[in-house]
CHARMM-style PDB file with segment names, atoms N, HN, CA, C and O in Angstrom:
ATOM      1  N   MET     1      98.682 119.525 119.845  1.00  0.00      PROA
ATOM      2  CA  MET     1      99.844 118.800 119.403  1.00  0.00      PROA
ATOM      3  C   MET     1     100.639 119.691 118.445  1.00  0.00      PROA
ATOM      4  O   MET     1     100.079 120.266 117.511  1.00  0.00      PROA
ATOM      5  N   THR     2     101.944 119.797 118.685  1.00  0.00      PROA
ATOM      6  HN  THR     2     102.399 119.330 119.443  1.00  0.00      PROA
ATOM      7  CA  THR     2     102.789 120.624 117.831  1.00  0.00      PROA
ATOM      8  C   THR     2     103.085 119.902 116.515  1.00  0.00      PROA
ATOM      9  O   THR     2     102.842 118.703 116.376  1.00  0.00      PROA
ATOM     10  N   ILE     3     103.607 120.651 115.568  1.00  0.00      PROA
ATOM     11  HN  ILE     3     103.804 121.625 115.680  1.00  0.00      PROA
ATOM     12  CA  ILE     3     103.996 120.059 114.288  1.00  0.00      PROA
ATOM     13  C   ILE     3     105.057 118.987 114.519  1.00  0.00      PROA
ATOM     14  O   ILE     3     104.991 117.908 113.930  1.00  0.00      PROA
ATOM     15  N   ALA     4     106.032 119.283 115.371  1.00  0.00      PROA
ATOM     16  HN  ALA     4     106.086 120.159 115.849  1.00  0.00      PROA
ATOM     17  CA  ALA     4     107.093 118.311 115.647  1.00  0.00      PROA
ATOM     18  C   ALA     4     106.508 117.029 116.228  1.00  0.00      PROA
ATOM     19  O   ALA     4     106.925 115.935 115.849  1.00  0.00      PROA
ATOM     20  N   SER     5     105.561 117.149 117.129  1.00  0.00      PROA
ATOM     21  HN  SER     5     105.222 118.038 117.437  1.00  0.00      PROA
ATOM     22  CA  SER     5     104.924 115.966 117.706  1.00  0.00      PROA
ATOM     23  C   SER     5     104.182 115.166 116.647  1.00  0.00      PROA
ATOM     24  O   SER     5     104.222 113.936 116.643  1.00  0.00      PROA
ATOM     25  N   SER     6     103.513 115.864 115.761  1.00  0.00      PROA
ATOM     26  HN  SER     6     103.480 116.864 115.765  1.00  0.00      PROA
ATOM     27  CA  SER     6     102.780 115.191 114.684  1.00  0.00      PROA
ATOM     28  C   SER     6     103.730 114.452 113.745  1.00  0.00      PROA
ATOM     29  O   SER     6     103.453 113.326 113.334  1.00  0.00      PROA
ATOM     30  N   VAL     7     104.846 115.088 113.410  1.00  0.00      PROA
ATOM     31  HN  VAL     7     105.071 116.004 113.744  1.00  0.00      PROA
ATOM     32  CA  VAL     7     105.821 114.457 112.524  1.00  0.00      PROA
ATOM     33  C   VAL     7     106.431 113.232 113.209  1.00  0.00      PROA
ATOM     34  O   VAL     7     106.614 112.190 112.580  1.00  0.00      PROA
ATOM     35  N   LYS     8     106.742 113.363 114.495  1.00  0.00      PROA
ATOM     36  HN  LYS     8     106.593 114.210 115.006  1.00  0.00      PROA
ATOM     37  CA  LYS     8     107.302 112.227 115.241  1.00  0.00      PROA
ATOM     38  C   LYS     8     106.296 111.082 115.344  1.00  0.00      PROA
ATOM     39  O   LYS     8     106.678 109.916 115.250  1.00  0.00      PROA
ATOM     40  N   GLN     9     105.031 111.398 115.533  1.00  0.00      PROA
ATOM     41  HN  GLN     9     104.720 112.346 115.610  1.00  0.00      PROA
ATOM     42  CA  GLN     9     103.995 110.369 115.587  1.00  0.00      PROA
ATOM     43  C   GLN     9     103.860 109.681 114.235  1.00  0.00      PROA
ATOM     44  O   GLN     9     103.720 108.459 114.169  1.00  0.00      PROA
ATOM     45  N   CYS    10     103.902 110.448 113.174  1.00  0.00      PROA
ATOM     46  HN  CYS    10     104.015 111.440 113.228  1.00  0.00      PROA
ATOM     47  CA  CYS    10     103.832 109.889 111.823  1.00  0.00      PROA
ATOM     48  C   CYS    10     105.033 108.971 111.575  1.00  0.00      PROA
ATOM     49  O   CYS    10     104.887 107.899 110.988  1.00  0.00      PROA
ATOM     50  N   LEU    11     106.209 109.390 112.020  1.00  0.00      PROA
ATOM     51  HN  LEU    11     106.327 110.261 112.497  1.00  0.00      PROA
ATOM     52  CA  LEU    11     107.414 108.572 111.877  1.00  0.00      PROA
ATOM     53  C   LEU    11     107.262 107.250 112.625  1.00  0.00      PROA
ATOM     54  O   LEU    11     107.623 106.196 112.102  1.00  0.00      PROA
ATOM     55  N   ALA    12     106.737 107.302 113.827  1.00  0.00      PROA
ATOM     56  HN  ALA    12     106.443 108.158 114.252  1.00  0.00      PROA
ATOM     57  CA  ALA    12     106.510 106.076 114.604  1.00  0.00      PROA
ATOM     58  C   ALA    12     105.533 105.149 113.879  1.00  0.00      PROA
ATOM     59  O   ALA    12     105.730 103.934 113.852  1.00  0.00      PROA
ATOM     60  N   ASN    13     104.486 105.719 113.297  1.00  0.00      PROA
ATOM     61  HN  ASN    13     104.325 106.706 113.319  1.00  0.00      PROA
ATOM     62  CA  ASN    13     103.528 104.918 112.529  1.00  0.00      PROA
ATOM     63  C   ASN    13     104.194 104.271 111.314  1.00  0.00      PROA
ATOM     64  O   ASN    13     103.932 103.109 111.001  1.00  0.00      PROA
ATOM     65  N   MET    14     105.050 105.024 110.636  1.00  0.00      PROA
ATOM     66  HN  MET    14     105.263 105.968 110.890  1.00  0.00      PROA
ATOM     67  CA  MET    14     105.753 104.490 109.468  1.00  0.00      PROA
ATOM     68  C   MET    14     106.667 103.330 109.858  1.00  0.00      PROA
ATOM     69  O   MET    14     106.775 102.346 109.126  1.00  0.00      PROA
ATOM     70  N   LYS    15     107.317 103.447 111.002  1.00  0.00      PROA
ATOM     71  HN  LYS    15     107.229 104.246 111.596  1.00  0.00      PROA
ATOM     72  CA  LYS    15     108.177 102.356 111.476  1.00  0.00      PROA
ATOM     73  C   LYS    15     107.343 101.101 111.729  1.00  0.00      PROA
ATOM     74  O   LYS    15     107.779  99.991 111.426  1.00  0.00      PROA
ATOM     75  N   GLY    16     106.156 101.276 112.281  1.00  0.00      PROA
ATOM     76  HN  GLY    16     105.801 102.178 112.528  1.00  0.00      PROA
ATOM     77  CA  GLY    16     105.257 100.144 112.519  1.00  0.00      PROA
ATOM     78  C   GLY    16     104.793  99.511 111.220  1.00  0.00      PROA
ATOM     79  O   GLY    16     104.749  98.286 111.104  1.00  0.00      PROA
ATOM     80  N   ILE    17     104.447 100.340 110.241  1.00  0.00      PROA
ATOM     81  HN  ILE    17     104.484 101.335 110.336  1.00  0.00      PROA
ATOM     82  CA  ILE    17     104.014  99.832 108.941  1.00  0.00      PROA
ATOM     83  C   ILE    17     105.156  99.078 108.270  1.00  0.00      PROA
ATOM     84  O   ILE    17     104.950  98.012 107.692  1.00  0.00      PROA
ATOM     85  N   GLU    18     106.343  99.629 108.348  1.00  0.00      PROA
ATOM     86  HN  GLU    18     106.511 100.496 108.817  1.00  0.00      PROA
ATOM     87  CA  GLU    18     107.500  98.974 107.747  1.00  0.00      PROA
ATOM     88  C   GLU    18     107.730  97.597 108.382  1.00  0.00      PROA
ATOM     89  O   GLU    18     108.025  96.630 107.680  1.00  0.00      PROA
ATOM     90  N   ALA    19     107.598  97.514 109.689  1.00  0.00      PROA
ATOM     91  HN  ALA    19     107.359  98.299 110.260  1.00  0.00      PROA
ATOM     92  CA  ALA    19     107.773  96.237 110.388  1.00  0.00      PROA
ATOM     93  C   ALA    19     106.685  95.233 109.979  1.00  0.00      PROA
ATOM     94  O   ALA    19     106.967  94.048 109.797  1.00  0.00      PROA
ATOM     95  N   GLN    20     105.458  95.707 109.836  1.00  0.00      PROA
ATOM     96  HN  GLN    20     105.228  96.669 109.983  1.00  0.00      PROA
ATOM     97  CA  GLN    20     104.366  94.820 109.411  1.00  0.00      PROA
ATOM     98  C   GLN    20     104.593  94.303 107.992  1.00  0.00      PROA
ATOM     99  O   GLN    20     104.367  93.124 107.716  1.00  0.00      PROA
ATOM    100  N   LEU    21     105.033  95.170 107.102  1.00  0.00      PROA
ATOM    101  HN  LEU    21     105.216  96.128 107.326  1.00  0.00      PROA
ATOM    102  CA  LEU    21     105.307  94.749 105.732  1.00  0.00      PROA
ATOM    103  C   LEU    21     106.455  93.738 105.692  1.00  0.00      PROA
ATOM    104  O   LEU    21     106.421  92.781 104.920  1.00  0.00      PROA
ATOM    105  N   SER    22     107.453  93.956 106.518  1.00  0.00      PROA
ATOM    106  HN  SER    22     107.480  94.735 107.145  1.00  0.00      PROA
ATOM    107  CA  SER    22     108.572  93.016 106.601  1.00  0.00      PROA
ATOM    108  C   SER    22     108.088  91.648 107.066  1.00  0.00      PROA
ATOM    109  O   SER    22     108.490  90.620 106.522  1.00  0.00      PROA
ATOM    110  N   SER    23     107.238  91.643 108.057  1.00  0.00      PROA
ATOM    111  HN  SER    23     106.911  92.478 108.499  1.00  0.00      PROA
ATOM    112  CA  SER    23     106.686  90.393 108.570  1.00  0.00      PROA
ATOM    113  C   SER    23     105.851  89.688 107.500  1.00  0.00      PROA
ATOM    114  O   SER    23     105.958  88.474 107.328  1.00  0.00      PROA
ATOM    115  N   LEU    24     105.031  90.438 106.791  1.00  0.00      PROA
ATOM    116  HN  LEU    24     104.944  91.425 106.931  1.00  0.00      PROA
ATOM    117  CA  LEU    24     104.218  89.859 105.718  1.00  0.00      PROA
ATOM    118  C   LEU    24     105.108  89.289 104.619  1.00  0.00      PROA
ATOM    119  O   LEU    24     104.825  88.218 104.081  1.00  0.00      PROA
ATOM    120  N   TYR    25     106.167  89.990 104.291  1.00  0.00      PROA
ATOM    121  HN  TYR    25     106.396  90.859 104.728  1.00  0.00      PROA
ATOM    122  CA  TYR    25     107.107  89.516 103.280  1.00  0.00      PROA
ATOM    123  C   TYR    25     107.724  88.184 103.711  1.00  0.00      PROA
ATOM    124  O   TYR    25     107.783  87.237 102.927  1.00  0.00      PROA
ATOM    125  N   LEU    26     108.178  88.123 104.948  1.00  0.00      PROA
ATOM    126  HN  LEU    26     108.130  88.893 105.584  1.00  0.00      PROA
ATOM    127  CA  LEU    26     108.844  86.913 105.442  1.00  0.00      PROA
ATOM    128  C   LEU    26     107.891  85.722 105.543  1.00  0.00      PROA
ATOM    129  O   LEU    26     108.304  84.576 105.359  1.00  0.00      PROA
ATOM    130  N   ASN    27     106.632  85.989 105.831  1.00  0.00      PROA
ATOM    131  HN  ASN    27     106.296  86.920 105.980  1.00  0.00      PROA
ATOM    132  CA  ASN    27     105.668  84.909 106.033  1.00  0.00      PROA
ATOM    133  C   ASN    27     104.894  84.515 104.782  1.00  0.00      PROA
ATOM    134  O   ASN    27     104.173  83.517 104.781  1.00  0.00      PROA
ATOM    135  N   SER    28     105.040  85.291 103.728  1.00  0.00      PROA
ATOM    136  HN  SER    28     105.626  86.101 103.728  1.00  0.00      PROA
ATOM    137  CA  SER    28     104.284  85.014 102.504  1.00  0.00      PROA
ATOM    138  C   SER    28     104.931  83.879 101.711  1.00  0.00      PROA
ATOM    139  O   SER    28     106.154  83.781 101.619  1.00  0.00      PROA
ATOM    140  N   LEU    29     104.089  83.038 101.148  1.00  0.00      PROA
ATOM    141  HN  LEU    29     103.095  83.119 101.222  1.00  0.00      PROA
ATOM    142  CA  LEU    29     104.563  81.937 100.303  1.00  0.00      PROA
ATOM    143  C   LEU    29     104.430  82.268  98.818  1.00  0.00      PROA
ATOM    144  O   LEU    29     105.091  81.653  97.980  1.00  0.00      PROA
ATOM    145  N   ASP    30     103.589  83.226  98.496  1.00  0.00      PROA
ATOM    146  HN  ASP    30     103.053  83.725  99.176  1.00  0.00      PROA
ATOM    147  CA  ASP    30     103.331  83.617  97.111  1.00  0.00      PROA
ATOM    148  C   ASP    30     104.426  84.578  96.630  1.00  0.00      PROA
ATOM    149  O   ASP    30     104.584  85.657  97.201  1.00  0.00      PROA
ATOM    150  N   PRO    31     105.176  84.207  95.600  1.00  0.00      PROA
ATOM    151  CA  PRO    31     106.258  85.074  95.110  1.00  0.00      PROA
ATOM    152  C   PRO    31     105.781  86.464  94.666  1.00  0.00      PROA
ATOM    153  O   PRO    31     106.481  87.456  94.868  1.00  0.00      PROA
ATOM    154  N   GLU    32     104.594  86.530  94.062  1.00  0.00      PROA
ATOM    155  HN  GLU    32     104.026  85.724  93.897  1.00  0.00      PROA
ATOM    156  CA  GLU    32     104.075  87.833  93.628  1.00  0.00      PROA
ATOM    157  C   GLU    32     103.775  88.720  94.835  1.00  0.00      PROA
ATOM    158  O   GLU    32     104.086  89.911  94.839  1.00  0.00      PROA
ATOM    159  N   ALA    33     103.168  88.121  95.852  1.00  0.00      PROA
ATOM    160  HN  ALA    33     102.916  87.154  95.848  1.00  0.00      PROA
ATOM    161  CA  ALA    33     102.863  88.878  97.070  1.00  0.00      PROA
ATOM    162  C   ALA    33     104.158  89.322  97.755  1.00  0.00      PROA
ATOM    163  O   ALA    33     104.254  90.448  98.243  1.00  0.00      PROA
ATOM    164  N   LYS    34     105.147  88.433  97.786  1.00  0.00      PROA
ATOM    165  HN  LYS    34     105.069  87.518  97.389  1.00  0.00      PROA
ATOM    166  CA  LYS    34     106.437  88.788  98.392  1.00  0.00      PROA
ATOM    167  C   LYS    34     107.031  90.010  97.695  1.00  0.00      PROA
ATOM    168  O   LYS    34     107.556  90.916  98.342  1.00  0.00      PROA
ATOM    169  N   GLY    35     106.940  90.018  96.358  1.00  0.00      PROA
ATOM    170  HN  GLY    35     106.514  89.281  95.833  1.00  0.00      PROA
ATOM    171  CA  GLY    35     107.461  91.149  95.598  1.00  0.00      PROA
ATOM    172  C   GLY    35     106.736  92.443  95.927  1.00  0.00      PROA
ATOM    173  O   GLY    35     107.357  93.496  96.078  1.00  0.00      PROA
ATOM    174  N   LEU    36     105.419  92.354  96.037  1.00  0.00      PROA
ATOM    175  HN  LEU    36     104.915  91.499  95.914  1.00  0.00      PROA
ATOM    176  CA  LEU    36     104.628  93.545  96.373  1.00  0.00      PROA
ATOM    177  C   LEU    36     104.932  94.049  97.781  1.00  0.00      PROA
ATOM    178  O   LEU    36     105.052  95.254  98.003  1.00  0.00      PROA
ATOM    179  N   PHE    37     105.056  93.121  98.729  1.00  0.00      PROA
ATOM    180  HN  PHE    37     104.958  92.142  98.548  1.00  0.00      PROA
ATOM    181  CA  PHE    37     105.387  93.515 100.095  1.00  0.00      PROA
ATOM    182  C   PHE    37     106.764  94.165 100.144  1.00  0.00      PROA
ATOM    183  O   PHE    37     106.963  95.165 100.834  1.00  0.00      PROA
ATOM    184  N   HSD    38     107.709  93.594  99.410  1.00  0.00      PROA
ATOM    185  HN  HSD    38     107.548  92.782  98.850  1.00  0.00      PROA
ATOM    186  CA  HSD    38     109.068  94.144  99.400  1.00  0.00      PROA
ATOM    187  C   HSD    38     109.086  95.543  98.776  1.00  0.00      PROA
ATOM    188  O   HSD    38     109.722  96.455  99.304  1.00  0.00      PROA
ATOM    189  N   GLU    39     108.387  95.702  97.658  1.00  0.00      PROA
ATOM    190  HN  GLU    39     107.870  94.961  97.230  1.00  0.00      PROA
ATOM    191  CA  GLU    39     108.320  97.006  96.997  1.00  0.00      PROA
ATOM    192  C   GLU    39     107.663  98.051  97.902  1.00  0.00      PROA
ATOM    193  O   GLU    39     108.122  99.191  97.983  1.00  0.00      PROA
ATOM    194  N   SER    40     106.601  97.655  98.571  1.00  0.00      PROA
ATOM    195  HN  SER    40     106.229  96.729  98.505  1.00  0.00      PROA
ATOM    196  CA  SER    40     105.921  98.569  99.500  1.00  0.00      PROA
ATOM    197  C   SER    40     106.830  98.932 100.668  1.00  0.00      PROA
ATOM    198  O   SER    40     106.847 100.075 101.125  1.00  0.00      PROA
ATOM    199  N   MET    41     107.583  97.946 101.143  1.00  0.00      PROA
ATOM    200  HN  MET    41     107.568  97.018 100.771  1.00  0.00      PROA
ATOM    201  CA  MET    41     108.501  98.182 102.254  1.00  0.00      PROA
ATOM    202  C   MET    41     109.576  99.196 101.847  1.00  0.00      PROA
ATOM    203  O   MET    41     109.945 100.057 102.645  1.00  0.00      PROA
ATOM    204  N   LEU    42     110.077  99.100 100.614  1.00  0.00      PROA
ATOM    205  HN  LEU    42     109.777  98.401  99.966  1.00  0.00      PROA
ATOM    206  CA  LEU    42     111.081 100.048 100.139  1.00  0.00      PROA
ATOM    207  C   LEU    42     110.508 101.458 100.034  1.00  0.00      PROA
ATOM    208  O   LEU    42     111.187 102.433 100.358  1.00  0.00      PROA
ATOM    209  N   THR    43     109.261 101.567  99.582  1.00  0.00      PROA
ATOM    210  HN  THR    43     108.710 100.775  99.318  1.00  0.00      PROA
ATOM    211  CA  THR    43     108.608 102.873  99.494  1.00  0.00      PROA
ATOM    212  C   THR    43     108.446 103.483 100.873  1.00  0.00      PROA
ATOM    213  O   THR    43     108.752 104.658 101.078  1.00  0.00      PROA
ATOM    214  N   ILE    44     107.963 102.685 101.821  1.00  0.00      PROA
ATOM    215  HN  ILE    44     107.715 101.731 101.654  1.00  0.00      PROA
ATOM    216  CA  ILE    44     107.773 103.161 103.190  1.00  0.00      PROA
ATOM    217  C   ILE    44     109.112 103.556 103.802  1.00  0.00      PROA
ATOM    218  O   ILE    44     109.203 104.545 104.530  1.00  0.00      PROA
ATOM    219  N   SER    45     110.146 102.781 103.504  1.00  0.00      PROA
ATOM    220  HN  SER    45     110.073 101.978 102.913  1.00  0.00      PROA
ATOM    221  CA  SER    45     111.476 103.083 104.027  1.00  0.00      PROA
ATOM    222  C   SER    45     111.967 104.446 103.537  1.00  0.00      PROA
ATOM    223  O   SER    45     112.592 105.195 104.287  1.00  0.00      PROA
ATOM    224  N   SER    46     111.680 104.755 102.286  1.00  0.00      PROA
ATOM    225  HN  SER    46     111.172 104.146 101.676  1.00  0.00      PROA
ATOM    226  CA  SER    46     112.064 106.051 101.734  1.00  0.00      PROA
ATOM    227  C   SER    46     111.311 107.192 102.423  1.00  0.00      PROA
ATOM    228  O   SER    46     111.902 108.218 102.760  1.00  0.00      PROA
ATOM    229  N   VAL    47     110.020 107.009 102.626  1.00  0.00      PROA
ATOM    230  HN  VAL    47     109.540 106.176 102.352  1.00  0.00      PROA
ATOM    231  CA  VAL    47     109.213 108.022 103.320  1.00  0.00      PROA
ATOM    232  C   VAL    47     109.696 108.179 104.755  1.00  0.00      PROA
ATOM    233  O   VAL    47     109.784 109.293 105.271  1.00  0.00      PROA
ATOM    234  N   LYS    48     110.010 107.051 105.396  1.00  0.00      PROA
ATOM    235  HN  LYS    48     109.939 106.146 104.976  1.00  0.00      PROA
ATOM    236  CA  LYS    48     110.503 107.076 106.775  1.00  0.00      PROA
ATOM    237  C   LYS    48     111.800 107.882 106.871  1.00  0.00      PROA
ATOM    238  O   LYS    48     111.985 108.668 107.801  1.00  0.00      PROA
ATOM    239  N   LYS    49     112.690 107.679 105.904  1.00  0.00      PROA
ATOM    240  HN  LYS    49     112.539 107.041 105.149  1.00  0.00      PROA
ATOM    241  CA  LYS    49     113.954 108.422 105.905  1.00  0.00      PROA
ATOM    242  C   LYS    49     113.706 109.921 105.757  1.00  0.00      PROA
ATOM    243  O   LYS    49     114.352 110.727 106.427  1.00  0.00      PROA
ATOM    244  N   ASP    50     112.770 110.299 104.879  1.00  0.00      PROA
ATOM    245  HN  ASP    50     112.245 109.645 104.334  1.00  0.00      PROA
ATOM    246  CA  ASP    50     112.421 111.713 104.716  1.00  0.00      PROA
ATOM    247  C   ASP    50     111.874 112.300 106.015  1.00  0.00      PROA
ATOM    248  O   ASP    50     112.214 113.423 106.388  1.00  0.00      PROA
ATOM    249  N   LEU    51     111.031 111.539 106.698  1.00  0.00      PROA
ATOM    250  HN  LEU    51     110.755 110.627 106.396  1.00  0.00      PROA
ATOM    251  CA  LEU    51     110.473 112.018 107.974  1.00  0.00      PROA
ATOM    252  C   LEU    51     111.555 112.135 109.042  1.00  0.00      PROA
ATOM    253  O   LEU    51     111.536 113.074 109.837  1.00  0.00      PROA
ATOM    254  N   GLN    52     112.497 111.196 109.070  1.00  0.00      PROA
ATOM    255  HN  GLN    52     112.512 110.433 108.424  1.00  0.00      PROA
ATOM    256  CA  GLN    52     113.599 111.271 110.029  1.00  0.00      PROA
ATOM    257  C   GLN    52     114.417 112.540 109.786  1.00  0.00      PROA
ATOM    258  O   GLN    52     114.816 113.225 110.729  1.00  0.00      PROA
ATOM    259  N   ASN    53     114.660 112.841 108.517  1.00  0.00      PROA
ATOM    260  HN  ASN    53     114.336 112.285 107.752  1.00  0.00      PROA
ATOM    261  CA  ASN    53     115.391 114.067 108.189  1.00  0.00      PROA
ATOM    262  C   ASN    53     114.613 115.304 108.609  1.00  0.00      PROA
ATOM    263  O   ASN    53     115.194 116.287 109.070  1.00  0.00      PROA
ATOM    264  N   ARG    54     113.299 115.250 108.447  1.00  0.00      PROA
ATOM    265  HN  ARG    54     112.827 114.452 108.073  1.00  0.00      PROA
ATOM    266  CA  ARG    54     112.462 116.392 108.836  1.00  0.00      PROA
ATOM    267  C   ARG    54     112.489 116.598 110.354  1.00  0.00      PROA
ATOM    268  O   ARG    54     112.542 117.732 110.831  1.00  0.00      PROA
ATOM    269  N   VAL    55     112.453 115.493 111.105  1.00  0.00      PROA
ATOM    270  HN  VAL    55     112.409 114.572 110.717  1.00  0.00      PROA
ATOM    271  CA  VAL    55     112.535 115.587 112.568  1.00  0.00      PROA
ATOM    272  C   VAL    55     113.863 116.225 112.962  1.00  0.00      PROA
ATOM    273  O   VAL    55     113.889 117.110 113.817  1.00  0.00      PROA
ATOM    274  N   LEU    56     114.963 115.791 112.353  1.00  0.00      PROA
ATOM    275  HN  LEU    56     114.942 115.072 111.659  1.00  0.00      PROA
ATOM    276  CA  LEU    56     116.272 116.374 112.661  1.00  0.00      PROA
ATOM    277  C   LEU    56     116.308 117.862 112.331  1.00  0.00      PROA
ATOM    278  O   LEU    56     116.864 118.662 113.085  1.00  0.00      PROA
ATOM    279  N   GLU    57     115.712 118.224 111.204  1.00  0.00      PROA
ATOM    280  HN  GLU    57     115.260 117.575 110.592  1.00  0.00      PROA
ATOM    281  CA  GLU    57     115.661 119.636 110.821  1.00  0.00      PROA
ATOM    282  C   GLU    57     114.842 120.448 111.819  1.00  0.00      PROA
ATOM    283  O   GLU    57     115.245 121.541 112.219  1.00  0.00      PROA
ATOM    284  N   LEU    58     113.704 119.918 112.213  1.00  0.00      PROA
ATOM    285  HN  LEU    58     113.376 119.030 111.888  1.00  0.00      PROA
ATOM    286  CA  LEU    58     112.869 120.618 113.205  1.00  0.00      PROA
ATOM    287  C   LEU    58     113.636 120.806 114.516  1.00  0.00      PROA
ATOM    288  O   LEU    58     113.600 121.880 115.116  1.00  0.00      PROA
ATOM    289  N   GLU    59     114.323 119.762 114.950  1.00  0.00      PROA
ATOM    290  HN  GLU    59     114.353 118.889 114.462  1.00  0.00      PROA
ATOM    291  CA  GLU    59     115.067 119.846 116.214  1.00  0.00      PROA
ATOM    292  C   GLU    59     116.247 120.806 116.107  1.00  0.00      PROA
ATOM    293  O   GLU    59     116.588 121.485 117.076  1.00  0.00      PROA
ATOM    294  N   ARG    60     116.862 120.864 114.946  1.00  0.00      PROA
ATOM    295  HN  ARG    60     116.585 120.313 114.159  1.00  0.00      PROA
ATOM    296  CA  ARG    60     118.005 121.749 114.754  1.00  0.00      PROA
ATOM    297  C   ARG    60     117.564 123.229 114.744  1.00  0.00      PROA
ATOM    298  O   ARG    60     118.237 124.087 115.315  1.00  0.00      PROA
ATOM    299  N   HSD    61     116.444 123.506 114.098  1.00  0.00      PROA
ATOM    300  HN  HSD    61     115.898 122.809 113.635  1.00  0.00      PROA
ATOM    301  CA  HSD    61     115.990 124.890 113.986  1.00  0.00      PROA
ATOM    302  C   HSD    61     115.096 125.332 115.123  1.00  0.00      PROA
ATOM    303  O   HSD    61     114.958 126.527 115.386  1.00  0.00      PROA
ATOM    304  N   GLU    62     114.497 124.385 115.787  1.00  0.00      PROA
ATOM    305  HN  GLU    62     114.609 123.414 115.573  1.00  0.00      PROA
ATOM    306  CA  GLU    62     113.583 124.691 116.891  1.00  0.00      PROA
ATOM    307  C   GLU    62     113.972 123.851 118.108  1.00  0.00      PROA
ATOM    308  O   GLU    62     113.402 122.780 118.317  1.00  0.00      PROA
ATOM    309  N   PRO    63     114.919 124.311 118.905  1.00  0.00      PROA
ATOM    310  CA  PRO    63     115.435 123.516 120.035  1.00  0.00      PROA
ATOM    311  C   PRO    63     114.359 123.044 121.016  1.00  0.00      PROA
ATOM    312  O   PRO    63     114.554 122.037 121.697  1.00  0.00      PROA
ATOM    313  N   GLN    64     113.248 123.737 121.100  1.00  0.00      PROA
ATOM    314  HN  GLN    64     113.090 124.555 120.547  1.00  0.00      PROA
ATOM    315  CA  GLN    64     112.199 123.332 122.033  1.00  0.00      PROA
ATOM    316  C   GLN    64     111.555 122.013 121.620  1.00  0.00      PROA
ATOM    317  O   GLN    64     110.860 121.396 122.426  1.00  0.00      PROA
ATOM    318  N   TYR    65     111.771 121.565 120.377  1.00  0.00      PROA
ATOM    319  HN  TYR    65     112.336 122.067 119.722  1.00  0.00      PROA
ATOM    320  CA  TYR    65     111.179 120.316 119.902  1.00  0.00      PROA
ATOM    321  C   TYR    65     112.066 119.104 120.142  1.00  0.00      PROA
ATOM    322  O   TYR    65     111.673 117.978 119.840  1.00  0.00      PROA
ATOM    323  N   LYS    66     113.256 119.326 120.682  1.00  0.00      PROA
ATOM    324  HN  LYS    66     113.575 120.241 120.927  1.00  0.00      PROA
ATOM    325  CA  LYS    66     114.154 118.194 120.932  1.00  0.00      PROA
ATOM    326  C   LYS    66     113.536 117.258 121.958  1.00  0.00      PROA
ATOM    327  O   LYS    66     112.866 117.689 122.897  1.00  0.00      PROA
ATOM    328  N   SER    67     113.776 115.972 121.758  1.00  0.00      PROA
ATOM    329  HN  SER    67     114.321 115.622 120.995  1.00  0.00      PROA
ATOM    330  CA  SER    67     113.242 114.955 122.682  1.00  0.00      PROA
ATOM    331  C   SER    67     114.001 114.981 123.981  1.00  0.00      PROA
ATOM    332  OT1 SER    67     113.702 114.201 124.886  1.00  0.00      PROA
TER     333      SER     67
END
């Protein structure tokens, strides 16, 4: 597996985690838990954005990694 493939797989996993946290936030009745889920979702969203930028950089500098 290439580095680009690994980064793309990690990005896909982060998107799944973000969706799960969103679902937990929406379904939670406990305000404290909702806050924690929301905070975690924001952290994951930031990491996801960094990974998306890294994928774009890899594709820009290494054309063979383009999807």
